[in-house]
C-alpha positions in Angstrom: -36.3 26.9 -40.2 -33.6 26.7 -37.5 -30.4 28.0 -38.3 -27.3 25.5 -38.2 -26.4 26.2 -34.7 -30.2 25.1 -33.7 -30.1 22.1 -35.7 -26.4 20.9 -34.5 -26.3 22.7 -31.0 -23.4 21.9 -28.7 -24.7 19.7 -25.8 -24.8 21.8 -23.0 -26.3 19.0 -20.7 -24.1 16.1 -20.9 -22.8 13.8 -18.2 -25.8 12.9 -16.2 -28.6 10.1 -15.9 -31.1 12.2 -18.1 -29.5 11.3 -21.0 -31.2 7.7 -21.2 -34.5 9.0 -20.6 -34.4 11.7 -23.4 -32.4 9.4 -25.7 -35.7 7.3 -25.6 -38.0 10.1 -26.2 -35.9 11.3 -29.4 -35.2 7.9 -30.8 -38.7 7.0 -31.1 -39.8 3.6 -32.7 -40.8 1.8 -29.4 -44.1 0.4 -28.2 -46.3 3.2 -26.6 -47.7 1.1 -23.9 -44.3 0.0 -22.8 -43.5 4.2 -22.6 -46.5 4.6 -20.6 -45.6 1.9 -18.3 -42.0 3.4 -18.0 -43.4 6.7 -17.5 -45.7 5.5 -14.9 -42.8 4.1 -12.7 -40.8 6.8 -13.0 -43.5 9.0 -11.7 -44.5 6.7 -9.1 -43.8 8.8 -5.5 -40.6 8.2 -3.5 -38.8 9.6 -0.7 -35.4 11.1 -1.2 -33.9 12.3 -4.8 -34.0 8.9 -6.1 -36.2 6.1 -6.4 -34.7 2.9 -5.0 -37.7 0.8 -5.4 -37.1 1.5 -9.3 -33.4 0.8 -8.7 -33.7 -2.6 -6.7 -36.2 -3.9 -9.4 -34.1 -3.0 -12.2 -31.0 -4.5 -10.4 -32.9 -7.6 -10.3 -34.1 -7.4 -13.8 -30.5 -7.0 -15.0 -29.4 -10.2 -12.7 -32.2 -12.4 -14.2 -31.2 -11.4 -17.8 -27.7 -12.7 -17.1 -28.7 -15.9 -16.1 -29.6 -18.7 -13.5 -29.4 -17.3 -10.0 -30.4 -20.0 -7.5 -30.3 -19.7 -3.9 -27.0 -21.6 -2.3 -27.8 -25.1 -1.2 -27.1 -26.6 1.7 -23.4 -27.8 0.8 -22.4 -24.6 -0.4 -23.8 -22.9 3.1 -21.4 -25.3 5.0 -18.7 -24.5 2.6 -18.9 -21.0 3.4 -19.3 -21.6 7.0 -16.1 -23.8 7.0 -14.0 -21.2 5.2 -15.1 -18.7 7.7 -13.9 -20.8 10.7 -10.4 -21.3 9.1 -10.0 -17.9 7.8 -10.5 -16.4 11.6 -8.2 -18.6 12.9 -5.4 -18.1 10.4 -6.0 -14.3 10.8 -6.1 -14.5 14.9 -2.3 -15.5 14.6 -1.3 -12.5 12.4 -3.5 -9.5 13.8 -4.8 -8.7 17.5 -7.8 -6.9 15.8 -10.4 -9.7 17.3 -13.1 -11.1 14.6 -15.5 -8.6 13.4 -18.2 -11.1 11.9 -20.3 -13.4 14.1 -21.9 -15.0 11.2 -21.2 -16.3 7.6 -23.8 -16.4 5.2 -23.8 -17.7 1.4 -25.7 -15.4 -0.8 -27.2 -15.6 -4.2 -27.1 -12.4 -6.3 -30.5 -11.4 -5.5 -29.5 -11.6 -1.9 -26.7 -9.1 -2.7 -28.9 -6.7 -4.1 -31.3 -6.9 -1.1 -28.8 -6.8 1.4 -26.7 -3.9 -0.3 -29.4 -1.7 -1.6 -29.4 0.3 1.6 -25.7 1.1 1.7 -25.9 2.3 -1.8 -28.8 4.5 -1.0 -26.3 6.4 1.9 -23.6 6.6 -0.7 -25.8 7.6 -3.8 -28.2 10.2 -1.9 -26.1 13.1 -1.4 -24.9 13.2 -5.0 -28.1 12.5 -6.5 -29.8 15.3 -4.4 -27.1 17.8 -5.6 -27.5 16.9 -9.6 -31.2 17.1 -9.1 -31.2 20.2 -7.6 -28.6 21.3 -10.0 -31.2 21.1 -12.7 -33.3 24.1 -11.5 -30.0 26.0 -10.7 -29.0 25.5 -14.6 -31.9 26.3 -16.4 -32.3 29.7 -18.1 -34.9 32.0 -16.7 -36.7 32.0 -19.9 -37.2 28.2 -19.8 -38.0 28.1 -15.9 -40.9 30.2 -17.3 -42.1 28.3 -19.8 -41.3 25.1 -17.6 -43.4 26.4 -14.8 -45.2 23.7 -12.7 -43.7 21.1 -15.0 -40.4 21.8 -13.1 -41.2 19.5 -10.1 -42.2 17.0 -12.5 -39.0 17.0 -14.1 -37.3 16.7 -10.7 -39.3 13.4 -10.2 -38.3 12.5 -13.6 -34.4 13.1 -12.3 -35.2 10.9 -9.4 -36.4 8.2 -11.7 -33.3 8.1 -14.1 -31.1 8.2 -11.0 -32.9 5.0 -9.9 -32.6 3.5 -13.3 -28.8 4.1 -13.6 -28.5 3.0 -9.8 -30.4 -0.3 -10.7 -28.5 -0.9 -13.7 -25.1 -0.6 -12.2 -25.7 -2.4 -9.0 -27.5 -5.4 -11.3 -24.2 -5.7 -12.9 -22.2 -5.2 -9.8 -24.4 -8.4 -8.3 -23.1 -10.5 -11.2 -19.6 -10.0 -10.3 -19.1 -9.3 -6.7 -17.4 -11.8 -4.7 -18.2 -10.7 -1.1 -20.2 -7.8 0.8 -16.7 -5.9 1.1 -15.2 -6.0 -2.5 -15.7 -2.3 -3.0 -13.7 -1.6 0.3 -16.9 -0.9 2.5 -18.8 -3.4 4.3 -21.8 -2.7 2.6 -23.9 -5.5 4.0 -25.1 -6.2 7.9 -22.7 -5.7 10.6 -21.0 -8.7 11.7 -21.6 -10.6 8.9 -19.6 -12.1 6.3 -21.3 -12.9 3.1 -19.7 -14.7 -0.2 -21.6 -14.6 -3.4 -20.9 -18.4 -3.8 -21.8 -18.8 -7.7 -19.5 -15.8 -8.6 -17.0 -17.1 -6.5 -17.6 -20.5 -8.6 -17.4 -18.6 -11.8 -14.0 -16.7 -10.7 -12.3 -19.9 -10.0 -13.2 -21.3 -13.3 -12.0 -18.4 -15.2 -8.5 -18.8 -12.9 -8.5 -22.6 -13.4 -8.0 -22.6 -9.8 -9.6 -24.5 -7.2 -12.9 -23.8 -5.9 -12.1 -24.3 -2.6 -8.8 -22.3 -2.3 -11.0 -19.2 -4.0 -13.4 -19.4 -1.4 -10.7 -19.5 1.4 -8.9 -16.8 -0.2 -12.0 -14.4 -0.6 -13.1 -15.5 3.1 -10.0 -14.0 4.3 -10.2 -10.8 3.0 -14.0 -10.8 3.7 -13.2 -11.3 7.4 -10.0 -9.2 7.5 -12.4 -6.1 6.2 -14.9 -7.1 8.9 -12.1 -6.9 11.8 -10.8 -3.5 10.5 -14.1 -1.9 10.3 -15.4 -3.3 13.6 -12.1 -2.0 15.3 -12.3 1.4 13.7 -15.9 2.5 13.8 -15.1 5.7 12.8 -13.8 4.6 9.4 -17.3 3.9 7.5 -18.7 7.1 8.4 -15.0 8.9 7.5 -15.9 7.3 3.8 -19.3 8.4 3.3 -18.2 11.7 4.4 -15.9 12.1 1.7 -18.7 11.1 -0.7 -20.9 13.4 0.6 -18.2 16.4 0.6 -17.6 15.3 -3.0 -21.5 15.9 -3.8 -21.5 19.1 -2.0 -18.8 20.5 -4.3 -20.6 20.0 -7.7 -20.8 23.2 -9.5 -22.3 24.2 -12.9 -21.1 26.9 -15.5 -24.6 28.5 -15.2 -23.5 30.9 -18.0 -22.3 28.7 -20.5 -25.7 26.5 -20.2 -27.7 29.6 -20.4 -25.9 30.7 -23.6 -26.2 27.2 -25.0 -29.7 26.9 -24.5 -30.5 30.5 -25.9 -29.1 29.1 -29.4 -32.1 26.5 -29.2 -35.4 26.9 -31.2 -37.8 25.8 -28.1 -40.5 25.6 -31.0 -37.8 23.1 -33.1 -38.6 19.7 -31.9 -35.6 18.0 -33.3 -33.5 21.0 -32.3 -34.6 20.2 -28.6 -34.7 16.8 -29.0 -30.6 17.0 -30.1 -29.9 19.6 -27.1 -31.6 16.9 -24.3 -30.2 13.6 -25.6 -26.8 14.5 -24.0 -27.6 14.5 -20.6 -28.4 17.5 -18.1 -25.2 18.9 -17.9 -21.4 18.5 -17.7 -20.3 19.5 -14.0 -17.3 21.4 -13.6 -14.8 19.5 -11.2 -13.7 22.2 -8.3 -11.2 22.1 -5.7 -13.5 21.1 -2.8 -14.4 17.9 -4.9 -10.7 17.3 -5.6 -10.0 17.4 -2.0 -13.0 14.8 -1.3 -12.0 12.6 -3.8 -8.1 12.7 -2.6 -9.6 11.9 1.0 -11.6 8.8 -0.3 -9.0 7.3 -2.8 -6.6 7.5 0.6 -9.2 5.9 2.6 -9.9 3.0 0.6 -6.3 2.4 -0.4 -5.2 2.2 3.0 -8.3 -0.3 3.9 -7.5 -2.5 0.9 -3.6 -2.4 1.3 -4.2 -3.4 5.1 -6.4 -6.4 4.0 -3.5 -7.2 1.4 -0.6 -7.3 4.0 -2.6 -9.1 6.7 -4.3 -11.7 4.2 -0.7 -11.8 2.7 1.1 -13.0 6.0 -1.9 -15.3 7.3 -1.4 -17.2 4.3 2.4 -17.1 3.6 3.4 -20.7 4.8 -0.1 -22.3 4.8 -1.5 -21.7 1.3 0.7 -22.0 -1.6 -2.4 -20.4 -3.9 -2.4 -17.5 -2.1 0.2 -15.8 -3.9 -1.7 -16.2 -7.4 -5.1 -15.4 -6.1 -3.4 -12.3 -4.8 -1.9 -11.1 -8.0 -5.5 -12.2 -9.6 -7.2 -9.6 -7.3 -5.0 -7.1 -7.7 -5.2 -7.8 -11.6 -9.2 -7.2 -11.1 -8.8 -4.0 -9.5 -6.0 -2.4 -11.5 -8.0 -3.1 -14.9 -11.2 -1.2 -13.8 -12.7 -4.0 -11.4 -16.0 -3.9 -9.9 -15.0 -1.3 -7.1 -13.7 1.3 -9.5 -16.5 0.9 -12.3 -19.3 1.1 -9.4 -18.1 4.0 -7.5 -17.5 6.1 -11.1 -21.2 5.1 -12.0 -23.1 5.8 -9.0 -21.1 8.3 -7.1 -19.1 10.1 -9.9 -15.7 9.0 -8.5 -12.8 7.0 -10.4 -10.3 5.5 -8.0 -6.6 4.8 -8.5 -5.8 0.9 -7.8 -2.0 1.6 -7.8 -2.3 3.5 -4.4 -3.4 0.0 -2.8 -0.1 -1.7 -3.7 1.7 1.2 -2.2 -0.4 1.1 0.9 0.1 -2.6 1.3 3.7 -1.9 1.2 3.7 0.6 3.7 1.9 -1.7 6.4 4.3 -4.2 5.4 7.2 -2.1 6.3 5.7 -1.1 9.7 4.8 -4.4 10.6 8.5 -5.3 9.6 9.9 -2.8 12.0 7.5 -3.0 14.9 5.5 -5.9 14.7 1.5 -6.4 13.7 0.5 -4.8 17.0 2.1 -1.3 16.0 1.0 -1.6 12.4 -2.7 -2.4 13.5 -2.8 0.5 16.2 -2.6 3.0 13.9 -6.4 2.8 13.1 -7.1 3.7 16.6 -7.6 7.1 15.3 -8.0 8.7 12.3 -5.2 11.4 12.7 -2.8 8.7 13.0 -3.2 7.3 9.3 -0.6 7.5 6.7 -1.3 10.5 4.5 -0.8 10.3 0.7 2.7 11.6 0.7 3.6 8.8 3.1 2.2 6.3 0.4 5.3 7.7 -1.6 7.7 7.5 1.1 6.6 4.2 3.5 9.8 4.2 5.0 9.9 7.9 6.0 6.5 6.9 7.6 7.8 4.0 9.7 11.1 5.9 10.3 8.7 8.9 12.0 7.1 5.6 13.7 9.9 4.1 15.4 12.7 7.0 15.6 16.0 7.2 13.7 16.6 3.6 11.6 19.9 2.3 11.5 21.6 1.5 8.2 21.1 -1.9 8.7 17.5 -1.5 9.5 16.6 1.0 6.6 18.3 -1.2 4.2 16.7 -3.8 5.5 13.3 -2.4 5.1 14.0 -1.1 1.6 14.7 -4.8 0.9 11.5 -5.8 2.1 9.6 -3.2 0.0 11.5 -4.4 -3.4 11.4 -8.1 -2.7 8.6 -8.8 -0.7 8.2 -9.2 3.1 10.2 -11.3 5.4 7.4 -13.7 6.8 9.5 -14.9 9.7 7.6 -12.7 11.8 4.2 -13.2 10.8 2.9 -14.1 14.1 4.6 -11.2 16.0 
């Protein structure tokens, strides 16, 4: 019989998609035909590190299990088109950035999956490649010799398990998302403002707000995102590069894994099962990852802060419900909403929503002192963007943009940050 350390080993493989696969094998008691069907799907050939066809199938199954998902009817399609027309007209008054979307569409949840899976693939692939490759790097030499040609099969299984994880997360997200840009990125087709009309209706019901008001407010944010990304075509690549840099920074404590695996008796199925059910490995947080994470958090905070600022000014005197809706959206983000949870699940990154309010304050202060044109011109080049330190000192950033502020101007700017923006110059 194996000793206690073999029976209860410290889990060396914690924190990856392999946990679900080995957990199933360890649990036992499930239908053999179902298991064989799952295995067959797992080992279907696929390009890249992740089986995205499997991911899409699981995402659709997740949506189907959540309830009905009817296609939008003609009345809803018309309502989305009308909301887009009004939103663009209001945005034209508060920003010189031209409209970035030339059409507006109403999506079902299944539509959202089909239209965004390609964008998720671009974000997931760098992390998945590194994690799957790390499986071979982390395996002790003795175990690698025992596994032999099965190593390639385990890599295929890793891609399948990433597909399962991604599909489940994307499917869950599809039941919550309100538009194609809610995670801060234009996930759908270019130049297309897209609204998940049934999710908007559910969100409105939860808020006890007018569905028309919620639709218009969500559309304002959707159109503002598209304007920004169209004006700054480098922005999407900057976000994706930060994710790729984070993935390339993944490192494992190989020595620790080897040491822990040597304590496992490979002839003891129970001990092997216990060692594997926790996942593949627990990656270390490296300085490279921290820098990539901080860069991504900053970019997304600046994007969402700019959208908050522009939509707030656009709705100040024409939409009484906007204040409450803005707070509802902020609470949704701050409580671990779709964007934060999805990045954490699929990319391994957690965002800090508190930075979004700081960024909105900075953009508001800059508009107050120099006008909307100066606020928006910062996006003309990545080198002009505020830093994380600037979010802590927005008035300092404004002062560097406009030169020395008078005491009166400084007091006015400080008052605006504390009390909310003065909307008298909203068309500036």
